[in-house]
mmCIF file as Biopython writes it, N, C-alpha, C and O atoms, coordinates in Angstrom:
data_model
#
loop_
_atom_site.group_PDB
_atom_site.id
_atom_site.type_symbol
_atom_site.label_atom_id
_atom_site.label_alt_id
_atom_site.label_comp_id
_atom_site.label_asym_id
_atom_site.label_entity_id
_atom_site.label_seq_id
_atom_site.pdbx_PDB_ins_code
_atom_site.Cartn_x
_atom_site.Cartn_y
_atom_site.Cartn_z
_atom_site.occupancy
_atom_site.B_iso_or_equiv
_atom_site.auth_seq_id
_atom_site.auth_asym_id
_atom_site.pdbx_PDB_model_num
ATOM 1   N N  . MET A ? 1  ? -19.108 0.051   12.161 1.0 0.0 1  A 1 
ATOM 2   C CA . MET A ? 1  ? -17.990 -0.649  12.907 1.0 0.0 1  A 1 
ATOM 3   C C  . MET A ? 1  ? -17.005 -0.086  13.294 1.0 0.0 1  A 1 
ATOM 4   O O  . MET A ? 1  ? -16.501 0.788   12.589 1.0 0.0 1  A 1 
ATOM 5   N N  . SER A ? 2  ? -16.360 -0.492  14.742 1.0 0.0 2  A 1 
ATOM 6   C CA . SER A ? 2  ? -15.576 0.395   14.888 1.0 0.0 2  A 1 
ATOM 7   C C  . SER A ? 2  ? -14.546 -1.236  15.126 1.0 0.0 2  A 1 
ATOM 8   O O  . SER A ? 2  ? -14.871 -2.398  14.885 1.0 0.0 2  A 1 
ATOM 9   N N  . MET A ? 3  ? -13.305 -0.686  15.662 1.0 0.0 3  A 1 
ATOM 10  C CA . MET A ? 3  ? -12.042 -1.305  15.551 1.0 0.0 3  A 1 
ATOM 11  C C  . MET A ? 3  ? -12.078 -1.407  16.727 1.0 0.0 3  A 1 
ATOM 12  O O  . MET A ? 3  ? -12.262 -0.419  17.438 1.0 0.0 3  A 1 
ATOM 13  N N  . PRO A ? 4  ? -11.929 -2.488  17.159 1.0 0.0 4  A 1 
ATOM 14  C CA . PRO A ? 4  ? -11.631 -3.548  18.131 1.0 0.0 4  A 1 
ATOM 15  C C  . PRO A ? 4  ? -10.213 -3.200  19.090 1.0 0.0 4  A 1 
ATOM 16  O O  . PRO A ? 4  ? -9.048  -3.438  18.773 1.0 0.0 4  A 1 
ATOM 17  N N  . THR A ? 5  ? -10.820 -2.427  20.621 1.0 0.0 5  A 1 
ATOM 18  C CA . THR A ? 5  ? -9.118  -1.244  21.097 1.0 0.0 5  A 1 
ATOM 19  C C  . THR A ? 5  ? -8.670  -1.894  21.867 1.0 0.0 5  A 1 
ATOM 20  O O  . THR A ? 5  ? -7.477  -1.657  22.054 1.0 0.0 5  A 1 
ATOM 21  N N  . GLU A ? 6  ? -9.603  -3.629  23.191 1.0 0.0 6  A 1 
ATOM 22  C CA . GLU A ? 6  ? -9.312  -3.759  24.509 1.0 0.0 6  A 1 
ATOM 23  C C  . GLU A ? 6  ? -9.038  -5.365  23.913 1.0 0.0 6  A 1 
ATOM 24  O O  . GLU A ? 6  ? -9.517  -6.045  23.006 1.0 0.0 6  A 1 
ATOM 25  N N  . ASN A ? 7  ? -8.101  -5.533  24.849 1.0 0.0 7  A 1 
ATOM 26  C CA . ASN A ? 7  ? -7.805  -6.997  24.944 1.0 0.0 7  A 1 
ATOM 27  C C  . ASN A ? 7  ? -8.009  -7.869  25.554 1.0 0.0 7  A 1 
ATOM 28  O O  . ASN A ? 7  ? -7.360  -7.819  26.598 1.0 0.0 7  A 1 
ATOM 29  N N  . GLN A ? 8  ? -8.768  -8.947  25.449 1.0 0.0 8  A 1 
ATOM 30  C CA . GLN A ? 8  ? -9.448  -9.848  26.684 1.0 0.0 8  A 1 
ATOM 31  C C  . GLN A ? 8  ? -7.781  -10.427 27.404 1.0 0.0 8  A 1 
ATOM 32  O O  . GLN A ? 8  ? -7.752  -11.083 28.445 1.0 0.0 8  A 1 
ATOM 33  N N  . ASP A ? 9  ? -6.884  -10.155 26.861 1.0 0.0 9  A 1 
ATOM 34  C CA . ASP A ? 9  ? -5.906  -10.982 27.711 1.0 0.0 9  A 1 
ATOM 35  C C  . ASP A ? 9  ? -5.138  -9.615  28.027 1.0 0.0 9  A 1 
ATOM 36  O O  . ASP A ? 9  ? -4.852  -8.823  27.128 1.0 0.0 9  A 1 
ATOM 37  N N  . PRO A ? 10 ? -4.791  -9.374  29.518 1.0 0.0 10 A 1 
ATOM 38  C CA . PRO A ? 10 ? -4.135  -8.025  30.231 1.0 0.0 10 A 1 
ATOM 39  C C  . PRO A ? 10 ? -2.656  -7.721  29.630 1.0 0.0 10 A 1 
ATOM 40  O O  . PRO A ? 10 ? -1.966  -6.713  29.477 1.0 0.0 10 A 1 
ATOM 41  N N  . ALA A ? 11 ? -2.510  -9.274  29.339 1.0 0.0 11 A 1 
ATOM 42  C CA . ALA A ? 11 ? -0.734  -8.690  29.547 1.0 0.0 11 A 1 
ATOM 43  C C  . ALA A ? 11 ? -0.795  -8.335  27.352 1.0 0.0 11 A 1 
ATOM 44  O O  . ALA A ? 11 ? 0.056   -7.516  27.006 1.0 0.0 11 A 1 
ATOM 45  N N  . LYS A ? 12 ? -1.440  -8.749  26.500 1.0 0.0 12 A 1 
ATOM 46  C CA . LYS A ? 12 ? -1.628  -8.375  25.526 1.0 0.0 12 A 1 
ATOM 47  C C  . LYS A ? 12 ? -2.864  -6.600  25.367 1.0 0.0 12 A 1 
ATOM 48  O O  . LYS A ? 12 ? -3.415  -6.227  24.331 1.0 0.0 12 A 1 
ATOM 49  N N  . ASN A ? 13 ? -2.914  -6.075  26.403 1.0 0.0 13 A 1 
ATOM 50  C CA . ASN A ? 13 ? -3.982  -5.290  26.769 1.0 0.0 13 A 1 
ATOM 51  C C  . ASN A ? 13 ? -3.214  -4.089  26.299 1.0 0.0 13 A 1 
ATOM 52  O O  . ASN A ? 13 ? -3.757  -3.036  26.633 1.0 0.0 13 A 1 
ATOM 53  N N  . ASN A ? 14 ? -1.504  -3.881  25.251 1.0 0.0 14 A 1 
ATOM 54  C CA . ASN A ? 14 ? -1.111  -2.250  24.966 1.0 0.0 14 A 1 
ATOM 55  C C  . ASN A ? 14 ? -1.311  -1.756  23.445 1.0 0.0 14 A 1 
ATOM 56  O O  . ASN A ? 14 ? -1.908  -2.226  22.477 1.0 0.0 14 A 1 
ATOM 57  N N  . ARG A ? 15 ? -0.415  -0.402  23.706 1.0 0.0 15 A 1 
ATOM 58  C CA . ARG A ? 15 ? -0.688  0.162   22.125 1.0 0.0 15 A 1 
ATOM 59  C C  . ARG A ? 15 ? 0.057   -0.488  21.716 1.0 0.0 15 A 1 
ATOM 60  O O  . ARG A ? 15 ? -0.180  -0.517  20.508 1.0 0.0 15 A 1 
ATOM 61  N N  . ALA A ? 16 ? 1.407   -1.476  22.055 1.0 0.0 16 A 1 
ATOM 62  C CA . ALA A ? 16 ? 2.897   -2.441  21.150 1.0 0.0 16 A 1 
ATOM 63  C C  . ALA A ? 16 ? 1.875   -3.098  20.662 1.0 0.0 16 A 1 
ATOM 64  O O  . ALA A ? 16 ? 1.492   -2.769  19.540 1.0 0.0 16 A 1 
ATOM 65  N N  . THR A ? 17 ? 1.151   -4.230  21.403 1.0 0.0 17 A 1 
ATOM 66  C CA . THR A ? 17 ? 0.260   -5.169  20.816 1.0 0.0 17 A 1 
ATOM 67  C C  . THR A ? 17 ? -0.631  -5.213  19.376 1.0 0.0 17 A 1 
ATOM 68  O O  . THR A ? 17 ? -0.811  -5.791  18.304 1.0 0.0 17 A 1 
ATOM 69  N N  . TYR A ? 18 ? -1.176  -3.715  20.588 1.0 0.0 18 A 1 
ATOM 70  C CA . TYR A ? 18 ? -2.152  -3.451  18.828 1.0 0.0 18 A 1 
ATOM 71  C C  . TYR A ? 18 ? -1.976  -3.104  17.959 1.0 0.0 18 A 1 
ATOM 72  O O  . TYR A ? 18 ? -2.845  -3.682  17.306 1.0 0.0 18 A 1 
ATOM 73  N N  . ASN A ? 19 ? -1.462  -2.523  17.303 1.0 0.0 19 A 1 
ATOM 74  C CA . ASN A ? 19 ? -0.341  -1.863  16.016 1.0 0.0 19 A 1 
ATOM 75  C C  . ASN A ? 19 ? 0.007   -2.975  15.692 1.0 0.0 19 A 1 
ATOM 76  O O  . ASN A ? 19 ? -0.414  -3.411  14.620 1.0 0.0 19 A 1 
ATOM 77  N N  . LYS A ? 20 ? 0.836   -3.740  16.465 1.0 0.0 20 A 1 
ATOM 78  C CA . LYS A ? 20 ? 1.644   -5.480  15.551 1.0 0.0 20 A 1 
ATOM 79  C C  . LYS A ? 20 ? -0.031  -6.167  14.856 1.0 0.0 20 A 1 
ATOM 80  O O  . LYS A ? 20 ? -0.500  -6.404  13.743 1.0 0.0 20 A 1 
ATOM 81  N N  . ASP A ? 21 ? -0.436  -6.262  16.184 1.0 0.0 21 A 1 
ATOM 82  C CA . ASP A ? 21 ? -1.807  -7.483  15.531 1.0 0.0 21 A 1 
ATOM 83  C C  . ASP A ? 21 ? -2.735  -6.615  14.470 1.0 0.0 21 A 1 
ATOM 84  O O  . ASP A ? 21 ? -3.224  -7.258  13.542 1.0 0.0 21 A 1 
ATOM 85  N N  . LEU A ? 22 ? -3.059  -4.948  14.558 1.0 0.0 22 A 1 
ATOM 86  C CA . LEU A ? 22 ? -3.476  -4.353  13.331 1.0 0.0 22 A 1 
ATOM 87  C C  . LEU A ? 22 ? -2.432  -4.727  12.272 1.0 0.0 22 A 1 
ATOM 88  O O  . LEU A ? 22 ? -2.531  -5.312  11.194 1.0 0.0 22 A 1 
ATOM 89  N N  . LYS A ? 23 ? -1.323  -4.158  12.984 1.0 0.0 23 A 1 
ATOM 90  C CA . LYS A ? 23 ? -0.477  -4.350  10.999 1.0 0.0 23 A 1 
ATOM 91  C C  . LYS A ? 23 ? -0.379  -5.972  10.459 1.0 0.0 23 A 1 
ATOM 92  O O  . LYS A ? 23 ? -0.376  -6.123  9.237  1.0 0.0 23 A 1 
ATOM 93  N N  . GLU A ? 24 ? -0.313  -6.956  11.159 1.0 0.0 24 A 1 
ATOM 94  C CA . GLU A ? 24 ? -0.589  -8.126  10.730 1.0 0.0 24 A 1 
ATOM 95  C C  . GLU A ? 24 ? -2.061  -8.291  9.837  1.0 0.0 24 A 1 
ATOM 96  O O  . GLU A ? 24 ? -2.079  -8.727  8.687  1.0 0.0 24 A 1 
ATOM 97  N N  . CYS A ? 25 ? -3.256  -7.867  10.574 1.0 0.0 25 A 1 
ATOM 98  C CA . CYS A ? 25 ? -4.409  -8.336  9.712  1.0 0.0 25 A 1 
ATOM 99  C C  . CYS A ? 25 ? -4.186  -7.312  8.433  1.0 0.0 25 A 1 
ATOM 100 O O  . CYS A ? 25 ? -4.837  -7.798  7.507  1.0 0.0 25 A 1 
ATOM 101 N N  . LYS A ? 26 ? -3.623  -6.259  8.054  1.0 0.0 26 A 1 
ATOM 102 C CA . LYS A ? 26 ? -3.786  -5.017  7.402  1.0 0.0 26 A 1 
ATOM 103 C C  . LYS A ? 26 ? -2.973  -5.861  6.120  1.0 0.0 26 A 1 
ATOM 104 O O  . LYS A ? 26 ? -3.343  -5.594  4.977  1.0 0.0 26 A 1 
ATOM 105 N N  . GLU A ? 27 ? -1.857  -6.890  6.313  1.0 0.0 27 A 1 
ATOM 106 C CA . GLU A ? 27 ? -1.471  -7.461  5.635  1.0 0.0 27 A 1 
ATOM 107 C C  . GLU A ? 27 ? -1.270  -8.259  5.103  1.0 0.0 27 A 1 
ATOM 108 O O  . GLU A ? 27 ? -0.368  -8.636  4.355  1.0 0.0 27 A 1 
ATOM 109 N N  . ASP A ? 28 ? -2.851  -8.893  5.751  1.0 0.0 28 A 1 
ATOM 110 C CA . ASP A ? 28 ? -3.689  -10.303 5.149  1.0 0.0 28 A 1 
ATOM 111 C C  . ASP A ? 28 ? -4.958  -9.757  4.892  1.0 0.0 28 A 1 
ATOM 112 O O  . ASP A ? 28 ? -5.712  -10.624 4.451  1.0 0.0 28 A 1 
ATOM 113 N N  . TYR A ? 29 ? -5.585  -8.438  5.020  1.0 0.0 29 A 1 
ATOM 114 C CA . TYR A ? 29 ? -6.083  -7.930  4.562  1.0 0.0 29 A 1 
ATOM 115 C C  . TYR A ? 29 ? -6.441  -7.208  3.418  1.0 0.0 29 A 1 
ATOM 116 O O  . TYR A ? 29 ? -7.663  -7.077  3.352  1.0 0.0 29 A 1 
ATOM 117 N N  . PRO A ? 30 ? -5.770  -6.639  2.401  1.0 0.0 30 A 1 
ATOM 118 C CA . PRO A ? 30 ? -4.859  -5.524  1.466  1.0 0.0 30 A 1 
ATOM 119 C C  . PRO A ? 30 ? -6.730  -4.469  1.978  1.0 0.0 30 A 1 
ATOM 120 O O  . PRO A ? 30 ? -7.878  -4.800  2.276  1.0 0.0 30 A 1 
ATOM 121 N N  . GLU A ? 31 ? -6.101  -3.423  1.830  1.0 0.0 31 A 1 
ATOM 122 C CA . GLU A ? 31 ? -7.910  -2.342  1.361  1.0 0.0 31 A 1 
ATOM 123 C C  . GLU A ? 31 ? -8.219  -1.983  0.007  1.0 0.0 31 A 1 
ATOM 124 O O  . GLU A ? 31 ? -7.802  -1.455  -1.024 1.0 0.0 31 A 1 
ATOM 125 N N  . VAL A ? 32 ? -9.158  -2.543  0.561  1.0 0.0 32 A 1 
ATOM 126 C CA . VAL A ? 32 ? -9.973  -2.348  -1.562 1.0 0.0 32 A 1 
ATOM 127 C C  . VAL A ? 32 ? -10.808 -1.012  -1.524 1.0 0.0 32 A 1 
ATOM 128 O O  . VAL A ? 32 ? -10.930 -0.237  -0.575 1.0 0.0 32 A 1 
ATOM 129 N N  . GLY A ? 33 ? -11.354 -0.933  -2.790 1.0 0.0 33 A 1 
ATOM 130 C CA . GLY A ? 33 ? -12.455 0.490   -2.658 1.0 0.0 33 A 1 
ATOM 131 C C  . GLY A ? 33 ? -13.450 -0.447  -1.905 1.0 0.0 33 A 1 
ATOM 132 O O  . GLY A ? 33 ? -13.127 -0.539  -0.721 1.0 0.0 33 A 1 
ATOM 133 N N  . SER A ? 34 ? -14.286 -0.992  -2.148 1.0 0.0 34 A 1 
ATOM 134 C CA . SER A ? 34 ? -15.260 -1.326  -1.772 1.0 0.0 34 A 1 
ATOM 135 C C  . SER A ? 34 ? -15.561 -1.369  0.241  1.0 0.0 34 A 1 
ATOM 136 O O  . SER A ? 34 ? -16.688 -1.498  0.719  1.0 0.0 34 A 1 
ATOM 137 N N  . GLY A ? 35 ? -14.112 -1.210  1.204  1.0 0.0 35 A 1 
ATOM 138 C CA . GLY A ? 35 ? -14.126 -1.018  2.089  1.0 0.0 35 A 1 
ATOM 139 C C  . GLY A ? 35 ? -14.909 -2.070  2.645  1.0 0.0 35 A 1 
ATOM 140 O O  . GLY A ? 35 ? -15.801 -1.989  3.489  1.0 0.0 35 A 1 
ATOM 141 N N  . VAL A ? 36 ? -14.382 -3.232  1.962  1.0 0.0 36 A 1 
ATOM 142 C CA . VAL A ? 36 ? -15.289 -4.685  2.859  1.0 0.0 36 A 1 
ATOM 143 C C  . VAL A ? 36 ? -13.602 -5.025  3.659  1.0 0.0 36 A 1 
ATOM 144 O O  . VAL A ? 36 ? -13.667 -6.013  4.390  1.0 0.0 36 A 1 
ATOM 145 N N  . HIS A ? 37 ? -12.270 -4.405  3.614  1.0 0.0 37 A 1 
ATOM 146 C CA . HIS A ? 37 ? -11.179 -5.019  4.330  1.0 0.0 37 A 1 
ATOM 147 C C  . HIS A ? 37 ? -11.693 -4.332  5.701  1.0 0.0 37 A 1 
ATOM 148 O O  . HIS A ? 37 ? -11.214 -4.939  6.659  1.0 0.0 37 A 1 
ATOM 149 N N  . ILE A ? 38 ? -12.534 -3.237  6.099  1.0 0.0 38 A 1 
ATOM 150 C CA . ILE A ? 38 ? -12.758 -2.835  7.746  1.0 0.0 38 A 1 
ATOM 151 C C  . ILE A ? 38 ? -13.288 -4.227  8.013  1.0 0.0 38 A 1 
ATOM 152 O O  . ILE A ? 38 ? -12.605 -5.132  8.491  1.0 0.0 38 A 1 
ATOM 153 N N  . ARG A ? 39 ? -14.501 -4.321  7.682  1.0 0.0 39 A 1 
ATOM 154 C CA . ARG A ? 39 ? -14.969 -5.628  8.471  1.0 0.0 39 A 1 
ATOM 155 C C  . ARG A ? 39 ? -13.600 -6.843  8.718  1.0 0.0 39 A 1 
ATOM 156 O O  . ARG A ? 39 ? -13.155 -7.487  9.668  1.0 0.0 39 A 1 
ATOM 157 N N  . GLN A ? 40 ? -13.301 -6.688  7.311  1.0 0.0 40 A 1 
ATOM 158 C CA . GLN A ? 40 ? -12.214 -8.416  7.550  1.0 0.0 40 A 1 
ATOM 159 C C  . GLN A ? 40 ? -11.008 -7.856  9.138  1.0 0.0 40 A 1 
ATOM 160 O O  . GLN A ? 40 ? -10.484 -8.602  9.965  1.0 0.0 40 A 1 
ATOM 161 N N  . TRP A ? 41 ? -10.917 -6.125  9.024  1.0 0.0 41 A 1 
ATOM 162 C CA . TRP A ? 41 ? -9.437  -6.033  10.398 1.0 0.0 41 A 1 
ATOM 163 C C  . TRP A ? 41 ? -10.691 -6.413  11.228 1.0 0.0 41 A 1 
ATOM 164 O O  . TRP A ? 41 ? -10.606 -7.531  11.737 1.0 0.0 41 A 1 
ATOM 165 N N  . VAL A ? 42 ? -11.771 -5.771  11.464 1.0 0.0 42 A 1 
ATOM 166 C CA . VAL A ? 42 ? -12.332 -6.166  12.755 1.0 0.0 42 A 1 
ATOM 167 C C  . VAL A ? 42 ? -12.328 -7.965  12.906 1.0 0.0 42 A 1 
ATOM 168 O O  . VAL A ? 42 ? -11.637 -8.478  13.786 1.0 0.0 42 A 1 
ATOM 169 N N  . ASN A ? 43 ? -12.988 -8.643  12.163 1.0 0.0 43 A 1 
ATOM 170 C CA . ASN A ? 43 ? -12.777 -9.570  12.938 1.0 0.0 43 A 1 
ATOM 171 C C  . ASN A ? 43 ? -11.463 -10.088 12.706 1.0 0.0 43 A 1 
ATOM 172 O O  . ASN A ? 43 ? -11.324 -10.698 13.766 1.0 0.0 43 A 1 
ATOM 173 N N  . CYS A ? 44 ? -10.422 -10.277 12.089 1.0 0.0 44 A 1 
ATOM 174 C CA . CYS A ? 44 ? -8.780  -10.683 12.458 1.0 0.0 44 A 1 
ATOM 175 C C  . CYS A ? 44 ? -8.861  -9.798  13.749 1.0 0.0 44 A 1 
ATOM 176 O O  . CYS A ? 44 ? -8.626  -10.604 14.649 1.0 0.0 44 A 1 
ATOM 177 N N  . MET A ? 45 ? -9.031  -8.784  14.222 1.0 0.0 45 A 1 
ATOM 178 C CA . MET A ? 45 ? -8.723  -8.326  15.627 1.0 0.0 45 A 1 
ATOM 179 C C  . MET A ? 45 ? -9.447  -9.455  16.603 1.0 0.0 45 A 1 
ATOM 180 O O  . MET A ? 45 ? -8.898  -10.234 17.382 1.0 0.0 45 A 1 
ATOM 181 N N  . LYS A ? 46 ? -10.505 -9.332  16.383 1.0 0.0 46 A 1 
ATOM 182 C CA . LYS A ? 46 ? -11.598 -10.205 17.165 1.0 0.0 46 A 1 
ATOM 183 C C  . LYS A ? 46 ? -11.173 -11.569 17.204 1.0 0.0 46 A 1 
ATOM 184 O O  . LYS A ? 46 ? -11.811 -12.350 17.909 1.0 0.0 46 A 1 
ATOM 185 N N  . LEU A ? 47 ? -10.035 -12.030 16.446 1.0 0.0 47 A 1 
ATOM 186 C CA . LEU A ? 47 ? -9.682  -13.872 16.483 1.0 0.0 47 A 1 
ATOM 187 C C  . LEU A ? 47 ? -8.643  -13.461 17.111 1.0 0.0 47 A 1 
ATOM 188 O O  . LEU A ? 47 ? -8.149  -14.468 17.619 1.0 0.0 47 A 1 
ATOM 189 N N  . LYS A ? 48 ? -7.810  -12.242 17.462 1.0 0.0 48 A 1 
ATOM 190 C CA . LYS A ? 48 ? -6.555  -12.121 18.285 1.0 0.0 48 A 1 
ATOM 191 C C  . LYS A ? 48 ? -6.627  -11.819 19.365 1.0 0.0 48 A 1 
ATOM 192 O O  . LYS A ? 48 ? -5.551  -11.850 19.962 1.0 0.0 48 A 1 
ATOM 193 N N  . GLY A ? 49 ? -8.014  -11.328 20.277 1.0 0.0 49 A 1 
ATOM 194 C CA . GLY A ? 49 ? -8.596  -11.344 21.213 1.0 0.0 49 A 1 
ATOM 195 C C  . GLY A ? 49 ? -9.120  -10.006 21.565 1.0 0.0 49 A 1 
ATOM 196 O O  . GLY A ? 49 ? -9.431  -9.543  22.663 1.0 0.0 49 A 1 
ATOM 197 N N  . TRP A ? 50 ? -9.151  -9.400  20.163 1.0 0.0 50 A 1 
ATOM 198 C CA . TRP A ? 50 ? -9.617  -7.810  20.743 1.0 0.0 50 A 1 
ATOM 199 C C  . TRP A ? 50 ? -11.254 -7.631  20.664 1.0 0.0 50 A 1 
ATOM 200 O O  . TRP A ? 50 ? -11.992 -8.402  20.052 1.0 0.0 50 A 1 
ATOM 201 N N  . LYS A ? 51 ? -11.720 -6.362  21.467 1.0 0.0 51 A 1 
ATOM 202 C CA . LYS A ? 51 ? -12.781 -6.727  21.479 1.0 0.0 51 A 1 
ATOM 203 C C  . LYS A ? 51 ? -13.693 -5.417  21.734 1.0 0.0 51 A 1 
ATOM 204 O O  . LYS A ? 51 ? -14.918 -5.519  21.797 1.0 0.0 51 A 1 
#
């Protein structure tokens, strides 16, 4: 499973927005030992329009 890196909105498809959205997802879903947080981060990014 890989992190989405391209936003469907061209105005948001940049490194600054990506980093901001990823930071928000990491704050919403803290890392856990089982690794389940990665799937949560991916789903969180998809909700923000990343694919």
